[in-house]
Every structure is written in structure tokens, then in C-alpha cells.
C-alpha positions as CSV (number, residue, x, y, z in Angstrom):
1,M,-10.6,25.6,-6.1
2,L,-12.4,22.3,-6.9
3,V,-13.6,20.3,-3.9
4,L,-14.0,16.6,-4.5
5,T,-15.8,14.2,-2.1
6,Q,-15.2,10.5,-1.7
7,K,-18.5,9.9,-3.6
8,D,-17.1,12.0,-6.5
9,I,-13.9,10.1,-6.6
10,R,-15.5,6.7,-6.5
11,Q,-17.5,7.6,-9.6
12,L,-14.4,8.9,-11.4
13,Y,-11.5,6.7,-10.6
14,T,-10.9,2.9,-10.6
15,M,-8.3,0.5,-9.3
16,Q,-7.2,0.0,-13.0
17,D,-6.7,3.7,-13.3
18,C,-4.7,3.8,-10.1
19,L,-2.5,0.8,-11.1
20,R,-1.6,2.7,-14.3
21,D,-0.8,5.9,-12.5
22,V,1.2,4.3,-9.7
23,E,3.3,2.3,-12.1
24,Q,4.1,5.4,-14.1
25,V,5.0,7.5,-11.2
26,F,7.3,4.8,-9.8
27,R,9.0,4.9,-13.2
28,D,9.2,8.7,-13.1
29,N,10.7,8.7,-9.6
30,A,13.4,6.2,-10.7
31,A,14.2,8.5,-13.6
32,G,14.7,11.4,-11.3
33,L,11.5,13.3,-12.2
34,V,10.0,13.3,-8.7
35,H,10.9,15.3,-5.6
36,T,9.7,14.0,-2.3
37,P,10.9,15.0,1.2
38,V,10.6,12.4,3.9
39,R,7.2,12.7,5.5
40,T,6.6,14.1,8.9
41,A,5.0,11.7,11.4
42,I,3.5,13.1,14.6
43,D,2.5,10.5,17.2
44,H,-0.4,11.0,19.6
45,P,0.5,8.5,22.4
46,K,-2.5,9.6,24.5
47,Y,-4.8,8.1,21.8
48,G,-2.5,5.5,20.2
49,A,-2.7,7.5,17.0
50,T,-0.5,9.1,14.3
51,S,-0.8,12.0,12.0
52,L,1.3,12.1,8.8
53,Y,2.1,15.1,6.6
54,M,3.3,14.1,3.1
55,P,4.4,16.6,0.4
56,S,5.8,15.9,-3.1
57,Y,6.4,17.5,-6.5
58,L,5.9,15.8,-9.9
59,E,8.3,17.6,-12.3
60,A,6.9,15.8,-15.4
61,S,3.4,17.1,-14.9
62,D,4.0,20.2,-12.8
63,Y,1.8,19.4,-9.8
64,V,2.6,19.7,-6.1
65,A,0.5,18.1,-3.4
66,V,0.4,17.6,0.3
67,K,-1.6,14.8,2.0
68,V,-2.5,15.0,5.6
69,I,-3.6,11.6,7.0
70,S,-4.8,10.8,10.5
71,I,-4.7,7.2,11.7
72,F,-6.7,6.8,14.9
73,P,-7.3,3.0,15.6
74,E,-9.4,3.6,18.7
75,N,-12.0,5.5,16.6
76,H,-13.8,2.3,15.8
77,A,-15.2,2.1,19.3
78,A,-16.9,5.5,18.7
79,G,-18.1,4.6,15.2
80,I,-15.7,7.1,13.6
81,K,-13.4,6.1,10.7
82,A,-9.9,5.1,11.9
83,L,-8.3,6.5,8.7
84,Q,-9.1,10.1,7.6
85,S,-7.2,12.1,5.1
86,V,-7.3,15.0,2.6
87,I,-5.1,16.1,-0.3
88,L,-4.4,19.7,-1.3
89,L,-3.3,19.8,-5.0
90,T,-1.3,22.8,-6.4
91,E,-0.6,23.6,-10.0
92,A,3.2,24.2,-9.9
93,K,3.5,26.6,-12.8
94,T,1.6,29.4,-10.9
95,G,1.3,28.1,-7.4
96,Q,-2.5,28.1,-7.6
97,H,-4.2,25.6,-5.2
98,V,-6.6,24.0,-7.7
99,A,-8.2,21.2,-5.7
100,M,-9.0,19.8,-2.2
101,M,-10.1,16.2,-2.1
102,D,-11.0,13.5,0.3
103,A,-8.0,11.1,0.4
104,S,-9.2,8.2,2.6
105,Y,-10.5,6.2,-0.4
106,L,-7.5,7.3,-2.5
107,T,-5.1,6.2,0.2
108,V,-6.6,2.7,0.2
109,L,-6.5,2.6,-3.7
110,R,-2.9,3.8,-4.1
111,T,-1.5,1.7,-1.3
112,G,-3.2,-1.3,-2.9
113,A,-2.0,-0.3,-6.3
114,S,1.6,0.0,-5.0
115,S,1.4,-3.7,-3.9
116,G,-0.4,-4.6,-7.1
117,V,2.5,-3.3,-9.2
118,A,5.0,-5.1,-6.9
119,T,2.9,-8.3,-7.3
120,K,2.9,-7.9,-11.1
121,Y,6.7,-8.0,-11.2
122,L,7.6,-10.1,-8.2
123,A,4.9,-12.8,-7.7
124,R,4.8,-16.0,-9.7
125,E,2.8,-15.6,-12.9
126,Q,0.6,-18.6,-12.0
127,A,-0.1,-17.4,-8.4
128,K,-3.6,-18.5,-7.4
129,S,-3.8,-18.3,-3.6
130,C,-3.6,-15.1,-1.5
131,A,-3.3,-14.9,2.3
132,V,-4.5,-11.7,3.9
133,L,-3.2,-11.0,7.4
134,G,-5.2,-8.1,8.9
135,C,-8.7,-7.3,7.6
136,G,-8.9,-3.6,8.1
137,A,-9.7,-0.8,5.6
138,Q,-6.3,-1.1,3.8
139,A,-6.8,-4.8,3.1
140,V,-9.7,-4.1,0.7
141,G,-7.4,-2.1,-1.7
142,Q,-4.7,-4.7,-1.4
143,I,-7.0,-7.5,-2.5
144,Q,-8.5,-5.5,-5.3
145,A,-5.1,-4.7,-6.7
146,V,-3.8,-8.3,-6.5
147,M,-7.1,-9.5,-8.2
148,E,-6.3,-7.1,-11.1
149,V,-2.8,-8.6,-11.8
150,R,-3.3,-12.2,-10.9
151,A,-6.1,-14.7,-11.5
152,L,-6.7,-15.7,-7.9
153,E,-8.7,-18.8,-7.1
154,E,-8.5,-18.6,-3.3
155,V,-8.3,-15.9,-0.6
156,V,-7.5,-16.9,3.0
157,L,-8.3,-14.3,5.7
158,Y,-6.7,-14.0,9.1
159,N,-7.5,-11.4,11.6
160,R,-6.9,-11.3,15.4
161,T,-10.7,-10.6,15.8
162,I,-12.5,-13.2,13.6
163,A,-15.5,-10.9,13.3
164,R,-13.4,-8.5,11.2
165,A,-12.4,-11.4,8.8
166,E,-16.1,-12.3,8.5
167,E,-16.9,-8.7,7.6
168,M,-14.1,-8.7,5.0
169,E,-15.6,-11.9,3.4
170,K,-18.9,-10.1,3.0
171,V,-17.2,-7.1,1.5
172,L,-15.4,-9.3,-1.1
173,R,-18.5,-11.2,-2.0
174,T,-20.2,-7.8,-2.6
175,L,-17.3,-6.5,-4.7
176,Y,-16.9,-9.7,-6.7
177,P,-20.4,-11.3,-7.0
178,D,-19.4,-13.3,-10.1
179,W,-16.0,-14.5,-8.8
180,T,-16.1,-18.2,-8.2
181,G,-13.1,-18.5,-6.0
182,E,-13.0,-19.7,-2.5
183,I,-12.7,-17.5,0.6
184,R,-11.5,-19.2,3.8
185,I,-11.2,-17.7,7.3
186,V,-8.5,-19.3,9.5
187,E,-7.6,-18.7,13.2
188,N,-3.8,-18.9,12.8
189,A,-1.5,-16.8,10.7
190,D,1.0,-19.6,10.0
191,Q,-1.9,-21.7,8.7
192,A,-2.9,-18.8,6.5
193,V,0.5,-18.4,4.8
194,K,1.6,-22.0,4.5
195,N,0.1,-22.6,1.0
196,A,-0.2,-19.0,-0.1
197,D,1.5,-17.8,-3.4
198,I,0.9,-14.2,-2.2
199,V,0.9,-12.9,1.4
200,I,-0.6,-9.5,2.3
201,C,0.4,-8.1,5.7
202,S,-1.9,-5.2,6.5
203,T,-1.8,-4.7,10.3
204,K,-0.3,-2.3,12.9
205,S,1.4,-5.1,14.7
206,E,4.6,-4.5,16.8
207,S,5.6,-8.2,16.6
208,P,5.9,-10.6,13.6
209,L,2.6,-12.1,12.4
210,F,3.9,-15.5,11.3
211,D,6.9,-17.7,11.3
212,G,8.9,-17.3,8.1
213,A,9.5,-21.0,8.1
214,S,5.8,-21.4,7.2
215,L,6.2,-19.7,3.8
216,K,6.3,-22.0,0.8
217,P,9.0,-21.7,-1.9
218,G,7.9,-19.2,-4.5
219,A,5.8,-17.0,-2.2
220,H,5.7,-13.3,-2.6
221,I,4.9,-11.0,0.4
222,N,3.5,-7.5,0.4
223,A,4.2,-6.0,3.8
224,I,2.4,-2.6,4.0
225,G,1.0,-2.3,7.5
226,A,4.0,-1.5,9.7
227,F,4.8,2.1,8.7
228,L,6.6,3.3,11.9
229,P,10.0,2.2,13.3
230,H,8.5,0.3,16.2
231,M,6.1,-1.7,14.1
232,R,6.9,-5.1,12.7
233,E,5.0,-7.7,10.6
234,V,7.7,-10.1,9.3
235,D,10.4,-11.9,11.2
236,L,14.1,-12.4,10.7
237,T,13.5,-15.8,9.2
238,T,11.4,-14.3,6.5
239,L,14.1,-11.8,5.6
240,Q,16.7,-14.5,5.5
241,R,14.6,-16.7,3.2
242,C,13.9,-13.9,0.7
243,S,16.2,-13.8,-2.3
244,K,14.9,-10.3,-3.2
245,I,13.7,-7.6,-0.7
246,V,12.3,-4.6,-2.6
247,V,11.1,-1.3,-1.1
248,D,9.0,1.6,-2.3
249,T,11.6,4.0,-1.3
250,I,15.1,3.4,0.3
251,E,15.0,6.7,2.1
252,G,11.6,6.0,3.6
253,S,12.6,2.5,4.7
254,H,15.7,3.9,6.5
255,H,13.4,6.1,8.5
256,E,10.2,4.2,9.1
257,A,10.3,0.5,8.1
258,G,10.3,-1.3,11.5
259,D,10.4,-4.7,9.7
260,L,13.9,-3.8,8.6
261,L,15.0,-1.3,11.2
262,I,14.5,-3.6,14.2
263,P,16.7,-6.4,12.8
264,V,19.3,-3.8,11.7
265,S,19.4,-2.4,15.3
266,R,20.1,-5.9,16.6
267,G,22.9,-6.6,14.1
268,E,20.9,-9.4,12.5
269,W,20.4,-7.8,9.0
270,S,21.8,-4.9,6.9
271,F,20.3,-2.5,4.4
272,D,23.1,-3.7,2.1
273,Q,20.9,-6.7,1.6
274,L,18.2,-4.7,-0.1
275,H,17.7,-5.7,-3.7
276,A,16.1,-2.6,-5.2
277,E,13.5,0.1,-5.1
278,L,10.4,-0.9,-7.0
279,G,11.0,1.8,-9.7
280,E,14.4,0.3,-10.5
281,I,12.8,-3.0,-11.5
282,L,10.2,-1.2,-13.6
283,L,12.9,0.6,-15.6
284,G,14.8,-2.7,-16.0
285,H,17.8,-1.5,-13.9
286,K,17.3,-4.4,-11.5
287,K,15.7,-7.8,-12.0
288,G,12.2,-8.8,-10.8
289,R,11.3,-12.5,-10.2
290,E,13.8,-14.8,-11.9
291,N,12.5,-18.3,-11.0
292,E,9.5,-20.1,-9.5
293,E,11.2,-21.0,-6.2
294,E,12.5,-17.7,-4.9
295,I,10.7,-15.9,-2.1
296,T,10.3,-12.2,-2.6
297,L,9.3,-9.4,-0.3
298,Y,7.9,-5.9,-1.1
299,K,8.1,-3.6,1.9
300,S,6.2,-0.4,1.6
301,V,5.8,2.5,4.1
302,G,4.0,4.7,1.7
303,I,5.3,7.6,-0.3
304,A,3.8,11.0,-1.0
305,Y,4.4,11.0,-4.8
306,L,1.8,8.3,-5.1
307,D,-0.8,10.6,-3.6
308,T,0.2,13.5,-5.9
309,A,0.0,11.2,-9.0
310,V,-3.5,9.9,-8.2
311,A,-4.7,13.4,-7.1
312,K,-3.6,14.9,-10.4
313,S,-5.4,12.2,-12.4
314,V,-8.6,12.6,-10.3
315,Y,-8.5,16.4,-10.7
316,E,-8.1,16.2,-14.4
317,L,-10.9,13.6,-14.8
318,A,-13.2,15.7,-12.7
319,K,-12.5,18.9,-14.8
320,D,-13.1,16.9,-17.9
321,K,-16.4,15.5,-16.7
322,G,-17.6,18.6,-14.9
323,M,-17.7,17.0,-11.5
324,G,-17.0,18.4,-8.0
325,T,-17.8,21.7,-6.4
326,E,-16.0,24.9,-7.2
327,I,-15.4,27.3,-4.3
328,V,-13.7,30.6,-3.8
329,L,-11.5,30.8,-0.6
């Protein structure tokens, strides 16, 4: 078995690689070549935490993987990473477990790439301004992916704790030393979104972050933070103003997307109003953005086949380049 550390993966695999792999596996899923049970989520109320167990099988490439991810927000106080995760990759022809790899960095990359692909097909072509609501670990991958598919000139940061937004600004300046765009930190989420072409929601909030009336015509929203039924980042007004609401997976959204489940439970919205899964748009079965004025929303709760797709690529790159550590169990 090949063991790959985060350091190994960072040397091997880029956001451009991840965008390519994520777009392809969305296509494969829409074509019926991916098999993914709904993930198992185990809450740890004592610690305000969640553990997720996420299996999937890629028929086209004959790989199976399971990702185990721990999300422990209170870890920050102890100087421990809030998000920790590993992937076990299995070669499906023989059942051999071929790799174990750190998945914390890959989770940030693939979640970002999922939004990046959605932005590519749903945001305005000339989108220049991006508002980021929530400046935790996932926000970095979100911004990286959007920067790959749109020529941003402004990033507006909002976080409940301003110090986290200030840290994010430093991270972005380090990642993009030659980027000449403007980074602004604001104290109000409505202020952040009012002029944004693209809005990234990356929090664990249980109540809407902004008033949907603040969105400008033509805005696109990537809502990726609320991944459990009681969490919610966008309000009913936002849903009502959107001409297209797209999800990563319909099945997952029925189980976990609090942004949709909460208004459904109140009789305010219906899943019949969903426009498409993202893969349907990639295959041309459903339309993406059709005009400059429509407001679009991509709601993602995360799906295991993205992890299997990126793990497969990382493993094959590592074998080709002779990286990682071989162990015998």
C-alpha cells in the first residue's frame, strides 16, 4: 500500500488538475458510471462536531474509495486542525487496497473545484467581484477555484470574527503575490454581497447569512458550508429570486441540504423547483446561465465520488513519479 502525506499531495496535484477531474466525474455520474451511497454522518453533540463516512465506486476507472472526515470546530482553541480526513483507495478489479492518503487538503481542493465548475457554467462570463462569507479552511479552495475560471478584480471578505478575515487576506496575498486585484474586509454580510458577481458561502451557520434582497441581478452563489439538515446559509428570499437552483446531487440534498430542507419543512419551497444536478448541465441535458440578469445558486453538500476521482489521480501521479511511502500491512 502506498501512503501519501499532505506534503506529497501538494507537490503532485494542483487546483487545475482538480478542476479537470471534478468536471469529468460529474459528467461520468450524470452518465450513470458512478455508484455512491448516501454518506453516513455521525454527530458528536458533546463536542459540537461531526464525523462523515463517504464511500463510492467509479465504474469507468475501476476504483473504489472511502473517505473518513472529522469536523471538530472547537479544535481551534487547542491548536488542532478543525478538519481532518483520510482516504482509503481500492483497486476494484482485485479488491487490493492500493493507497492511504491524507484527505484534508484534497477535501479543500475538491470542494473548491466543485464550486469552480459550477461557477464556470453558471456565473456571468465577465464576473469580476467575489464576496466570501466565512473565512475558514474551505474558503481558500473556493477562492482558488473561482480565480481559475473567472478573472476576478475584487475579493470582499466577511467573517463573524474579523481576525479570521485578516488572516485570509494574508493567505491570499501569499498565494497570489502578482495579482493586482483589491481585497476588502467588511463587517456586514449584506454589504459584502450587494455588488458581488459571485458569492461564496462557506460557514457552519444555522441561520441565513444575508438578506436575499441584497443580491444584485446576475449574481451567482456557491453555498457549500451548510452540510447538515439543521444548517442554513441562504434565506427564502434568495431561493425565490433564483431562476436556477442547481445541486451537486439531488439525493444528497434531500438528506442534508438544510438551505433547502428547512424551507421545505415550512411549506415555503419545494424540491420540484430544483433546476438540475450540475452533471446534467455539463452533459447539455439542462441549461446553464442563459442571460446576464438571472440569479443562480449552486448548493453543494459534498459527494464521495469527487474524493474517489481525485484520490485516483493523485495515486496514479504518485506511482508515475515514484513518490509516497510503500508499506506492507
